[in-house]
N, C-alpha and C positions, 0 to 999 in steps of 0.2 A: 753411390753418389758422393762426390767430394765436397766436403764442407769444412775447409781448413782455412787458416790465415795465410793468404798468399798475396803476392804483388803482381798485378797484371799491367803489362805494357802493350798497348795495341800498336803494332809495328806497321808502318806504311811509309815507304820512302820512295824517292824518285827513281832510283836505279834498280830496286829489287821488288819483285812482286810481294804483295801484302799477304799475311796469313792471319788466322783468327786471333791468336794472342801469344805473347811470350810470358810465361808464368815463372816468376822467380820464387824459388822455394825459400821461405823465410825461416830464420832460427826459431826454435821452440814452437813451430807450427803443427808438429805431429802429422805432417802431410802424408807420410807413408805408413802411418800406423795401421796395422791389420791388412796391409797389401799382401797379395800372394805373388810369388815369383816362379819363373820357369825352373824346372829341374830336369836333368838329363841322365840317362843311364850311360855307362861307358860304351863306346862304340866297339864292335868286334874287331875292327882293324887297328885299334890303338889310338894314340893321341893325335897324330898328324895325318891328314889326308895326303899331302905332299910333304916331302922331307925338307923343303925350303931351298932346294937346289934344282928343282924340276925333275927329280928322278923318282921313278916308281920303285917302291921297296916295301918292306914289311909294314911300314907305317904310312903308306901312300894311299891315295884315292883309288878305290877299286874301279875296274872298268865298268862304265855305266853310271858312276857316281857313288857318293856315300851318303848315308842318312843315319841320324841318331834319333831315337824315340825319346820323348819326354812328356811332361805334364805341366799344365798351368791350372792350378786349383782343381785338379781332378780331370781336366779336359785334356785329351790326348793331343799332343803337338809334335811336330817334327822339325829338326834342323837338317837341311839338305844342302850339299855341295854338288851340283850337277856335273856330269862328265863335261870337260872343257879342255881346250888347248891353252893352258895357262902355265907356262914354264915358271918355276920358282915360286909358285903359289904356296902360301902357308894357310892352312885352314883346318878346322876340326872342332872338337869340344874339349873342355877341361874334364878330365876323368879323376883328377885329384888336385889338391892345393887350389881350390876355387878362390878366385879373387873375392874380396869383400865388395860390397856395394859402394864402389868409388872411394876417393880420398878428397881431402879439403872440403868436407861437407859441413853445412850449417849444423849447429848443435840442435838436438831435440826434434828430429824429423821422423823418428820411428816410434814415438811414444815410449812406453816402458819396455819395448822389445829390443833385443840386441841388433846390431847392424847385420843385415842378412848377407848370406853368401849364395847368390843365385846360380843356377846352372847356366853356363855361358857357352856359346859358340864363338868362333873367332875366324877372321878372314883379313888378309892383307890386300889381295887384289883378285880379280875374277868375280865370280857370282856365287851367292849363297841365298838361302831363303828359310824363313819360318813359315809353317803352314799348319792348318787345322781343318778337319772335315766339316766343322761348323763355324759360324762367325765368332771371332774373338769378342769378349764382352766389351761393351762401349766403355771407352776410357782406358783400354789396354794400351800400354806404353812400350814402344821400342826404345830400349836404353842402349847407348853406345859409350864405350869406356876406353880410355887409353888411346886417344887420337894423337899420334906422334907426328914428327916432322915429315912433310911431303905427303901425308895421307889425306885422301879425299874419298867420299862415298856418296852414292845416290840411292834413295829409298823410294820404291814404288809399291803401291798397295792395290790388291786385287780382290774381287769377290770370289765366291765358290765356283762360279762358272768360268773364271779366268778373265773377266772383264776388268779393265783398270778402273780404279775408283779415284775421283778427284780428291787430292789431299790438300787443296788450297786453304781449307778451314781447320786443319789439324793444328794442335797447339804445340809450341816448343817449351819444354821444361828446362829451365836453367837451374842446375842443381849445385854442382861444385862452384866454389867461390873464385876459382881461377881458371884460366885457359879455356874459356868458352869458345868452341870452334865457330867460325863464320857459318851462318846457316841461312838458307833462302829457299823460296819456292821457284821451281823452274817449269818451263812449258806453259801451255795455255789451257784454259778450261775447255773440256772437262778432263784433261789428261795431265794435270799438274802433279809434280812430285817434289821431293825434298832433296837438297844437296847440302853437304857439310864439307868444310875445308879447314884443316888445322891452322891454328894461329901460333903453334909452337915450333921453334927452330930446332930443338933437340928432342929428347925423350919426355913424354908426358908422364906424370906420376899417378896414372890411373884415375884421372878425373872423369866424371860421368855427367851426362845430360840425356835428354830423351825427347821423343815426339809422341804425343798422345793421339790415339785414334778417335775421331769424332764421327765415325760412320758405323752403323750397326751391321754392316755387310762385309767387313774385311775378313777374309779367310787366309790370305797369303801376303807376306811381306818379302819383296825381292830386294836384295842388297847387291849393289855393284861397286866394288872397291878398286881403287887405283893407288899404286905406290911404285915409284920408279925403282927403288932399291929392293934388295931381298930382305927376308926376315921381317920381324915385327908383325903386328896385326892390330886391328880394332876388335875389341871384345863386345859381344852382343848378348842381351838377354831381354826377356819380356816380364812385365809386371802388370797386375790388374788391381784396381781399387776394390774395396770390400763390396761384395754383392749386396744390393739392397732389395728389400721386399717390393712386390708390385703394389700399385695404388689403383684405387677406383674412385670415380666421381659419380654418385648416384643421383637420379632425378625421379620425381613423381609427376605424372600427367593425369588429367581427368577432373571431373567435378566431385568435390568433397561433400557428398550428400548421401544420406542413408539410402541404400538400394542401388547406388551408382557403382560402376566398376572403374577403378583406377588402375594405372599401370606403372610398375617400377622398372626403370632402365638404368644403365650405367656405362661409363667408358672405362676401359682397362688400359694401363700402361706399365711398362717395366723398363728401368734404366738400362738393363743389360739385354733388352729385347727377348727376355725369357717368355715363351708362349704361355698363354693362360691355360689353366686346367679347369674346364667348365664343370667337371664332375665334383670338384672340390671348392669352387667358389660358392659361397653361401649367402643367403639373404634373410632378412626379417622385416615384416611389417610390424611397426610398433605404434601403440597409441599412448598418449599421455595428456594429462591436464596442463602440463607445462609447455610454454611456447618455445622452448629450446631444451635439447638434451645433448649430452656429450657422447652417449653410446646407448645401445639397446637396453642395457641393464637399468637405465633410469626410467624405463617405461614398461609397458605390458606388451609382450609379443602376441600377436593375433594370427600370424601366419609365418611359416619359415620353410626353408628347404635349400636345394641347390639351384642355381640360376640357369644352368644350361649354356652359359656363355654370354658375353657382352653383346652379341649380335641379336639376341632376343629380348623379350620383355616378360615380366611376371605380373599377372592380373590379381586383383583382390577386390571383392565386392564388399562395400561398407555395410556394416550391420547396425541394428538398432542400439546395441551396446556401445557403439563408437560415438553416439550422438554427443555433441558439444565438446568432444575431445580433439586433439591434434593428432595427425598421423605422420609417420616417418618411414622412409625406406632405407634400411641399413645393409651394407654389403661388406663382406670380407673377401678380397680377391686372393686367388691362389694361382701359382705358376707351376708348369710342368717340370722346370729345372731351376736351379739357383735357390736363393733365399725365398722361403714361402712358409706360411701364408702371410698376407699383408695385414695391415691394421684396419679394424672396422671403421667405416665411415658412414655417417647418416646424413640424409638430406636435411635441409631446413624444414621447419614445420609447415605442413599443409593443413588448412582448416581455420577455425574449428569446424567440425563436421555438422552440417545442418540436417534438419528433418525433411522427410518427403513433403512436398507441398500438398495441402489438404484441398481436394477438389471441392468446388462450390456445391451446396445442397440444392437440388432442383426444387423450384416452387410450383405448387399446384395452381393452375389458372382458375380464376373466378368464373363460375358458370354463368352463362348468359340466359335469362328467362326466355322460354319458348311457349308457343300456343299449341294446344292439342287440336285434333280435327274439329271437335264441337266448338272450341273457342274460335277457330277460324271461320266456321259457318255463322256463328253469332255475330262476330265483328263485321263479316261481309254483309249480313242482313241489315245491320245498323247503318253501315255506309250506304247501302242501297236505298234505305228509307230516307236518309238525308238527301240523297241525290234526287229522289222522286219529289220530295217536298219543294226543293229548290226549283225543279222544272215547272211545277204547278204555279209557283209564285210568278215566274216569268211569263206564263201564259195569261194570267189574270192581269 
């Protein structure tokens, strides 16, 4: 994740399509501190694929095309110049005397590190490409250096299945302080691509700029160069910002009452799209008398283990010992590749935990007096006597 001092200019003009941002790299920003850059092994066919005069020779492009294997922060990448009918094309990789990372650079953009010398491919006209079997890390940047007189180039981006990716929201990095090429988005959504055109009448002194990928799915970058004259070339290399650890956002759901079962869940994210490692992502249910904690060490762990992945949930049944305390769900996310594990994150407090409700005590109903058999006979006789007396009085 890039968190450096930069200058952003949102570009939107009448005659050119808009793009996400133009990022001007400021002096003393340490913008490229700890970045990783492409490295290439020397090609078996030598320095040049074509000899600059359109002739196949010992340093020319082999039949079927030429390819150089390289790495970007341990990831296998390739620089390829396909077989093509491109007389007088100049293309290849530098096998020695690598160029430094541009000229006319702002001071203080690499931190305490020296100016890097990335492994570079080069192309004056025709087609070339960078590729990887897996997507490039988010923020990977295509750098182009030494854009001389009459040179132009178009850059298209593809996923691993060969589908074009819309580049309309990719960022332009303005790095060198002079000779920034004209740059614009061409085409229409969802097939937009980048185009650069030199602003230099003669030779450029190896100034450098770049385009940052803002899609997690790019596996291939196609370069199409044009140059009316022979010789010369634009130099290309890749760079990726420091890999950052994954993050998690945990939550608790359920009733915070002794005997109730609550559930811990979380969302997982990674800036470089590194996939979660469910077997190494861990959780803790933590209780504390404090209404806020910074991490699990500030409370008492009552349950812990591996989560099994962000798609599931972890249950916990509240115990009598948790009464009147707060409970938290804390997660440390882990990735299968890249920087890992992440930093532990705990939920806000849930609770305090209440006791089970006490059911009401049942009351014994008051007994209603009843008459036995002899009582009923006696009262019946009395009532009968009263009735006989009343009947005689009426007769009299």
